[in-house]
C-alpha positions as CSV (number, residue, x, y, z in Angstrom):
1,M,-29.0,-135.3,-26.4
2,K,-27.5,-138.9,-26.9
3,I,-30.3,-140.2,-25.4
4,A,-33.0,-138.2,-27.0
5,A,-31.4,-139.0,-30.4
6,T,-31.3,-143.0,-29.8
7,I,-35.2,-142.3,-28.7
8,A,-35.7,-140.6,-31.7
9,R,-33.9,-143.3,-33.8
10,Y,-36.1,-145.8,-32.9
11,L,-39.2,-143.9,-33.3
12,L,-38.5,-143.1,-36.3
13,G,-37.4,-146.3,-37.5
14,L,-40.8,-147.7,-35.6
15,I,-42.9,-145.3,-38.1
16,F,-41.1,-146.0,-41.5
17,T,-41.0,-149.6,-40.4
18,V,-44.5,-149.8,-39.6
19,F,-46.0,-147.6,-42.8
20,G,-43.6,-149.1,-45.0
21,L,-45.4,-152.6,-44.0
22,N,-48.9,-151.2,-44.7
23,G,-48.1,-150.3,-48.0
24,F,-47.6,-153.8,-48.8
25,L,-50.0,-155.1,-46.3
26,N,-52.6,-152.5,-46.0
27,F,-53.5,-153.1,-42.4
28,I,-53.9,-149.3,-41.9
29,K,-56.8,-148.3,-43.5
30,Q,-56.8,-144.7,-44.6
31,P,-59.6,-142.6,-45.7
32,P,-59.5,-141.2,-49.4
33,P,-57.9,-137.0,-49.5
34,A,-60.8,-134.9,-49.9
35,D,-58.8,-133.1,-52.6
36,P,-59.4,-134.2,-56.1
37,N,-55.8,-133.7,-57.2
38,A,-54.6,-136.1,-54.2
39,I,-57.1,-138.7,-55.4
40,H,-55.3,-138.1,-59.0
41,F,-52.0,-138.4,-57.7
42,F,-52.5,-141.3,-55.5
43,T,-54.1,-142.9,-58.7
44,G,-50.9,-142.3,-60.9
45,V,-49.0,-143.7,-57.9
46,A,-50.5,-146.8,-57.5
47,M,-51.2,-147.6,-61.4
48,S,-47.8,-147.0,-62.1
49,H,-46.4,-148.8,-58.9
50,Y,-43.9,-146.5,-57.9
51,S,-46.1,-147.1,-54.7
52,Y,-44.0,-150.5,-53.9
53,M,-40.8,-148.7,-54.3
54,F,-41.7,-145.4,-52.2
55,F,-43.0,-148.1,-49.5
56,A,-39.6,-150.6,-50.0
57,F,-37.1,-147.5,-49.2
58,Q,-39.6,-146.8,-46.3
59,L,-39.2,-150.1,-45.2
60,V,-35.3,-150.8,-45.7
61,A,-34.6,-147.3,-44.0
62,G,-36.9,-148.0,-41.2
63,L,-35.1,-151.6,-40.6
64,L,-31.9,-149.9,-40.9
65,L,-32.5,-147.2,-38.2
66,L,-34.4,-149.8,-35.8
67,S,-31.0,-152.3,-36.4
68,G,-28.6,-149.1,-35.6
69,F,-26.7,-150.7,-39.2
70,F,-26.1,-147.6,-41.5
71,V,-28.1,-145.1,-40.1
72,P,-26.3,-142.4,-42.1
73,L,-27.7,-144.3,-45.6
74,A,-31.1,-144.6,-43.8
75,L,-31.4,-140.8,-42.9
76,V,-30.3,-140.3,-46.9
77,I,-33.4,-142.3,-47.9
78,L,-35.6,-140.8,-45.5
79,A,-34.7,-137.3,-46.2
80,A,-35.7,-137.9,-50.0
81,E,-38.9,-139.6,-48.4
82,L,-39.9,-136.8,-46.2
83,V,-39.4,-134.2,-49.1
84,N,-42.0,-136.1,-50.5
85,I,-44.1,-136.5,-48.1
86,L,-43.9,-132.9,-46.7
87,T,-44.6,-131.8,-50.3
88,F,-47.5,-133.5,-50.7
89,H,-49.1,-132.5,-47.5
90,V,-47.8,-128.6,-48.3
91,T,-49.5,-128.8,-52.4
92,M,-52.5,-131.5,-51.6
93,N,-53.7,-132.1,-48.4
94,P,-52.6,-129.2,-45.6
95,G,-54.6,-130.6,-42.8
96,G,-52.5,-133.9,-42.5
97,I,-49.2,-132.5,-42.4
98,A,-49.0,-133.3,-38.5
99,P,-47.2,-136.6,-39.0
100,G,-44.6,-135.7,-41.3
101,L,-43.8,-132.8,-39.7
102,L,-43.3,-135.0,-36.3
103,A,-41.2,-137.2,-38.9
104,A,-39.2,-134.4,-40.0
105,V,-38.4,-133.1,-36.7
106,L,-37.3,-136.7,-35.3
107,W,-35.4,-136.7,-38.8
108,I,-33.3,-133.8,-37.6
109,I,-32.4,-135.1,-34.2
110,V,-30.9,-138.1,-35.5
111,F,-29.3,-136.1,-38.1
112,L,-27.7,-134.2,-35.7
113,Q,-26.4,-137.2,-34.1
114,Y,-24.7,-138.5,-37.0
115,R,-23.7,-135.3,-38.7
116,G,-20.2,-136.0,-38.8
117,S,-21.1,-138.5,-41.3
118,F,-22.4,-136.1,-43.9
119,A,-19.2,-133.6,-43.3
120,P,-17.7,-134.8,-46.4
121,L,-21.0,-133.6,-48.7
122,F,-20.5,-130.0,-47.7
123,A,-16.3,-130.1,-48.5
124,A,-15.7,-127.7,-51.6
125,K,-13.3,-129.5,-52.7
126,P,-13.6,-133.1,-51.6
127,T,-10.7,-135.1,-52.1
128,T,-11.0,-138.1,-54.8
129,I,-9.8,-141.5,-55.0
130,D,-7.5,-141.9,-58.2
């Protein structure tokens, strides 16, 4: 399982590094979505510059996964990214959901290796620092 998780971490890091960079450099051309709601969504995201934050988080988290440093932080960042990606595809572009599902599966595999880092989040009465 450790080898599979390491491979999944590198693949997930590579995916989000490439697509994070693509958000800034636009070297992978994307056809416009067929759904008019998706076009309106992308227009709003681009005009408000929200996309820069979205792509920056993808890039930073991808680089963290590739480096092996702060992997739990990268997983938290990517959890929010994946929720946005999957929600977009479920609601506006169901035909293109496969890459998002692949990334979610890779995320789960990596999460399982680092689940001990997240144990305090599930404590009913966590300890505090006084």
